N, C-alpha and C positions, 0 to 999 in steps of 0.2 A: 931354115932347112925345109925343103919341099916335102909335104906329106904325101906319100905314095903307098898303095896297098902292099902288104908283105907278099913276096913271091917265094914259094918253097923251092928249094933246089931240086933238080932232077936226081932221083935216086940212082946210085951205082948198081944196086941189086934190088930190083922191083920185087915186091912181096904180095902175097894174098892176105889181105887184112880184113878183119871183122871189126865193125864199129857198132857197139851197143849204144843206145841212147841217141840214135841218129836224128830223131825228131827234136832233140833238146838244143839248148843254147850252144854248148861247146861242140857236141857231135855234129850238128847241122852245119857248122862252119868248117869242121875238120874234114869232112868227106870231100868237098871239092878241092881242097889243098892236097889231099892224098892222091887224088886222081891226077892233078897237075904234076905231081912228083913222079908219076908213072906207075903207081901201085894199083893192083886190082882190089876193088872194095866190095864187101858184102855188108849190108846194113841189117842189124838185128833189132826189130821193132815190134811193139805190141799191136800197133794199128797201122798197117801199110798204107792205108788211104791218106794218112797224115803226111805222106811224102808226095802226094799228088801236087803238081805245080812246081816241084823243085827242078831247076834247069838241068841238074846232073842225074836225074832219076834213070834215064835211059842208059847211063854208063855204069850202073851198079847192079849187083844182085840184091834181092830183098828176101830176108828170112824172117818169117813171122814167128813170134814167140814171146814169152814172158819170163823174166829172170826169177820170178817168184814161183814159177812152175818148172821144176828141174828137168822134166822130160822134154821140154821144148828147146833146150839149149844145145845139146850135143849135135843134132842135125845141122845147126847153123855153124858149128865148129869144123865141119868136114873140110879137110884140105887147107886149113888156115895156118899161116905162119905166125901171125901175131894178132892179138885182139885187144882193142881199147875198151876199158870198162868206164863208162861215163853215165852211170845210172845213179839217181839220187831220189830220195823220198821226202824232201823237205816239206812239201805241201800235204803230207799224208795225215797230219793231225798230231795232237799232243801225245808224246811218248810212243807213238806208233812208228815214226819214221826210222828210229834206231833199230828196232827189232826187224823191220822189213829190209833195211840196208844190210844187216848181218845175214839174213837168210838169202837175199838175192846174191850177195857177193860170194857166199859159200857155195851156192849152186853153180855160179859162173866159174869159180876156180876149179871145182871138181870136174866140170865138163871139159875145161881146158886140159886138165891132166888126163882124162879119159881119152880125148881125141888127139893127144900128142902135140898140142899147140906149143910152140917153142917159148913164147913169152907173152906176158900181159902188161899193158900200160894203163896206169890209173892216175886220174887227177883228183887229189884230195886237198886237205887244208893243212897249213903250217901248224905245228904243235905250239900252243900258246905258252907263255911264261906264267909261272904261278901255279898253285895247287888247285885253284878253283877253275873248272872248265865248264863250258856250256855243253848241253846235250848235243847240240848241233856239231860243234868242233870235235867232241869226243867220238861222235858217230863217224865222222869222216876219217879219223885216225883208225878207228876199229874196222872200218871197211877195208882199209889197206892190210891190216893184220889178217882179216878173214881171207882175203885173196891169197896172201902168201901161205897161210896154213893149209887151206883147202886144196891149193893147186899142187903142193908137194915140191920136192927137190928138182924135178925134171922140168919145171916151168919157171922161167926167170920173170920176176915181177919188178917192173920199174914204176916207182911211185913218185909222181911229182906232187909237191906240196906248195900251194899258193895261198896268199891272203886274199885281199880284195881284188877282184878282176874288173878292170875298167874298159868298157866298150859299149858301143851302141846296143841298147837292149839288155845289157847285163843287169842283174838284180841290184848290185851295189850302185852302179852308175844311175839307174833309173830312180833309185831311192834318193840319191843326192840331187838329181835333176828335179824331181817332183817337189822336194822340200824347198830347195833354193829358189825355184821359179815361183812358188806359191806364197812364200812367207817373207815379206819385207823385213820383219823382225824375227830372228831365229832364236828360240830358247834352246840352249844347248846343254843337256845334262852331262854328268861326269863321263859317261862312256864315249862321248865325242872327243875327249882329250886323250884317249888311249892311242899310243903309237901303233902304226901299222905300215906295211910296205906294199902298196898297191902295184899291180902289174897290168899292163895293157893286154887285151885279148889277143892282139896280133903277136905279141911275144910268147904268150901261152901256146899259140898255134906253132910257132917256130920250134919251141922245145919239143912238143908232142910229135911233130913230123920228123925232125932231125934225129930223134932218139932211135928210130928204126935203123939208121945207118951209123950209129955210134955204139959199137959192141961193148965199150967200157961202161955204158949206162945200164947194161943188163943187171938185174938184181939190186939196183941202187935205190935209195930214198934220196930225192933231190929237192931241196927247197929253192923255189924260184920267186923273184921279186923284181920290182921295177927300179928305176934310177933314184927314186925319192923315198925317204922315210917321212911320214906325215901323220895326221890324225883326221878323223872325220870332219872336225871343225875346220881343219886346214883345207880339206877337199871342198867344203862348202865355200870357203873364201876363194879358192882357185876357180871353182866353177863360176862364181859370181864375177870374178875378174875376167874370165874368158868371155862371158856373156855381157860384160859391161853393165852389171846390175849393182845397184847400191843396196847392200844388205847389212843390217845391224845384228851382230851376234852377241847374245847375252848368256854367259855361263851361269848355270844354276846347280845347286848340289842335291836337290830333293827329288828329281825325277829318276826313279829306278828303271831298269830295263823293262819291267812289266808295264809300268805306267807309260813309259816311252812308246812301247809297242801299241798301246791303245791310242796314244796321240798320233802316231804314224798312221794307224788305221783310220783315224778320223779325217786327216788332211791330205792323204794320198790314196791312190788306187790299190795299195797293198793291204791285204787282210791281216788281222792280228795273228792268224795261224802261221803266216809266212814271216811277218815282221818280228815276232817275239824270239824264235830261235836264232834269227840273224843278229838281233841286237844283243841277246844274251852272250853271243860269242865275241862281243867287243869290249868286254870287261878286262881282258888280259891282252898284253902286247903280242902281236904276231909279226915277228921280224925274221929275216933270213939269218940263221946263226950257225950254218954248217961249214963255215970257212970258205965259201965261194965255190962249192963243188960244181954248180951249174956253169960258172965262168970257165972252170978248168975243162969240163967235159964238152962244152959248147961255146968255144971262143968266138964263133961267127955271130952269135946272138948278142946284140947290144941293146939292152932294155931301154925304153924311152921314158920320158918324164910323165908325171901325172897331167901336167898342163897340155902336153902334146897328145896324150891319149884322149883327153877330153875334147880337144879340137877335132881329132879324127872322128870321135863318136858323134859330135854335133854335126859334122859335115855329112856323115851318113844319114842323120835325121833330116837335114836340110835337103839332101839329094833324094830322099825316100829310097835309100838302098840298104836299109837295115836287113841283113840276111836272116837273123834269128833273134828271138826275144827270150828273156829268162823264163817266161811261162809257156814257151813253145811246146814243151813236152808234157805228156801225162806223167805224173809221178809214178813210182813203182808201187803204188798202192791200189787196192781193188777199186774198181769204178764204183763210185757212190754218189750220194746226193750232196754235192758241194757246189756252191755258187762261184762261178768264175766271172770276175768283173773286168770291165775295160772302159776307159774314158778316152774320148777322142774329140778334138776340136778341128774342124776343117771348113774353110770357106764360110765362116760365120755361123756354122751350125755346131752345137754342142750335143754330143751323143753319150749317154750313159747306158752301156750295154751289159747285161748280165745273162749268163747261161747256166742251165741246170739240167742234168739228166735225171729223169723220173722213171720209176718202174711202173709205168702206165702207158697205154697206147696213145698215139697222137690224137685219136678220136676222143678218148676220155679226157685228155687235157684240154682239147678245144671246146668240148661241151662245158667243162668246168670254167674255162676262161670267160664264157658267155654269161656267167652268173654274176659278174662284177657289178657293184653298185646297188642302188635300191635298198630294199630291206636287208639284203645279204651283206652289204657293206663292201669294203675294199681290202679284204683279206688280212690286213695287218695294220695296227695302230689306227683303227677306224675313227677314234675320237679326234685324231689330228686332221683327218679329212673333213670331219664336221666343223672343226674349228676353222679350217681354211675356208670353208663355205661361208661362215659368219663374217670372217674378215673380208671376203670378196663382196658380200652384201654391203658392209660398211663403206667399201671403196666405190660403191655404185655399180657393182657387177650383178650377175644373175643369182649369186648365192648358191646354197646347197639345196637343189630342188627336191632331193630325196625321192626320186621316182624313175621308173622305167616302164616301158610298154608291157613286157612279159618277164616273169621272174627268172626264166632259164634260157630264153632265146632272144637273139638280137638280129636286127636287119639294118641295112645301110640307111642312114639318116635318123636313126633312133636317138632321142635325148637320153642321156645316162648321167643323172645328177648334173654336174657342171661340165660334162663331156658330150661330144657328139660322135656317133659311130660313123666313121669314114669308110672303112673297109671291113667286111666280115665275109670271109671266103674259106669254107671248109672242104671245098672240092679239089683244090690244087695242093701241090707240095712246094713250099711249106703252107700249112693252114695258117691263115693270117687274120688277126683282129687288130684294127688300128682305130684309136680314139683321138679326136682333136679337142683340145681344151678350149672351153668357152669362158673360163674365168679370167679376170684381169691378172696378167702375169709379167708385164714388162717385155712382152715379145709373143712369139707364137710357139705353142707346145703340143706335142703328140705323145701318146703312149701306145706302143705296138708290141704285140705278141706274135711270134712266128714259131710254129710247132711242127716238127718233122720227126721221122724215124732216123736215128743215127745210122751212118753207113756201116758201122761195125756192130750193129745191134745183134744179139744172139738170135738164131733161127727159132721161130716159134715163140719168142719171148715178147713181152709187152714192155717196150721202152720208148721213151720220147726225149728229144732234145728241145728244151724250151728256151727261146731267145726273147728276152724282154728288153726293149730299147726305149728309153725316154729321150725324145728329141726336143731341143729348145733352141729357138732362133732369137737371140736377144735383140732388143731394139734400143740402141744407144747405151749410154753409161748406166742408166737406171736398170735396163735389162740385165746387164752384166752383174750389177750389184745384187739384183734380185736373185740371180742364179747362185752366186757365191754365198748369199745368206742362207739358201736352202740346201746347199751341197751336203753339209753334214747330216741334216735330217734325212735327206734322200738316201744316204748310204744305209741307214737303218730301215727306212720305210720300204724302198724298192727291193732290197735284199729280202726283207721279211715277206713281201708280197709274192715273189717268185717261189720262195721256199714253201709258203702256205698253199700256193696254187699246186705245186708238185705233190704236197701231202694229201690234199683233198682229192686230186686226180687218182692217186694211188689207192685211197679208200674206195673210190668209185670203181676202180678196176678190180679190187679185191672182192667187192660185192658182186660184180659180174662173174668173176671166177667161181665164187661159192655157189652161184646159181647155175653153173654149168654152161655159161655163155663164152664164146670165143672172142678174141680181140675185135673181130669185125662185126660182132653182133651185141653191142652194148645195150643195156636197157635204156628206156627213155628217162632222161634226168628230170623227173617231176619235181614240183615245189616241195612235196612231202619228203621225197628221197634226199633232196638238197638239204632240207632242214636237219634231217637225221645225220647226214655226213658232216655238216657244219658243227653240230653239237659234239661229234666225236673228235 
């Protein structure tokens, strides 16, 4: 069967539709399909600039707001016939996402009732079997209840419930892809043998779009699943078969979901904060058990198999046409200091990128970034940097020179322990500091900081977006082995470095504020002031 993109049918009765979460994984894919079906679309987003570059941006209205701020929602609901609720707070942190999901859904439902919106459509999770439920799945179910209770009897809520969504860039698929690609021997704990019913993202799109033209779906809870019932271990095997990879899968009984999430955090780009609630939700079966309601209401939708869904997803990756990623959106949590990680391998270059928003001006962060090395050290796990220097010396390298020209200022060409300053530019945007490694490393390596003011930074506020990128160009097999050997330590070291850089810059900014200085007039970062800030 030829794999072709799903095409939504043209609607018989075009509607004015609001899509919340339009910067997210599902919302970002839903918008162009709704437009093709003939509907008028308004996007409800916290950060409109995150839609820049979307090919459909000129065809939609954009309403700025935050579901956690009730007063911002009603204006976006003006004149709307139906609204999609696609907001989730999974990345918000331990025990926080459930409370935020409840509050956001309640605010959204009340606004729909107030503005006379005829119906709400929501994508949640299938209710698991068994009495023990994860916080994540329980929160998805509770979100649906909050939408129904807060919107009242005059608003019909259609709640679709899905298990694992398979598609290019989806959280579950990228987890499967990362683990299967990286581990020739896969240790599979008990949760990987729990049955589930994955669904392709293209089929999710079909249900969400067609529901607008199926009156019988109003007010319904509808479970949706794909053509196969399988397990995560089964999906690992299917992915390996599709990619023609030889993988040995060994079941073990002793890895709990908590330990598994730490393991996932070590060997994949996913943080424990994301992995843990996801894995905890895999202890119970999540299968379609409502007697085929989706089939009866939507006979035109024929769900595809897991194998075909994976082939489609991999084709998207190969063609570089992935429209959205699972981490595309900001979660519905307040903006805070959380590191966002991204790993990329392109044309022989490996890039480990981390981003952090700090409550300090770009000038403060840039000044603090120039204090790296020397007596100040490397922000995090300094003893490991010293150890690396001794190892380099044993291998015939330059070792850990433990020195720099000036304690708080850098210039191009400066030696910085076993690095060399290649770029130091505080005049342009972003402000840039790039260091080239001079130690022996099985290839060429750079560490770069880019610091700028976020586009949606509050007026008059001190806020900076820090982008830390470690570049490595491996030389031959030894270079690759070198990088893989250090990948796990890098996850701790580089994350700790950017977090500590943000923390010190915030202390520096707070000192300036206490002294009555504005963002543009920071005090000079003297060695004495630096020592005081480091001690704090």
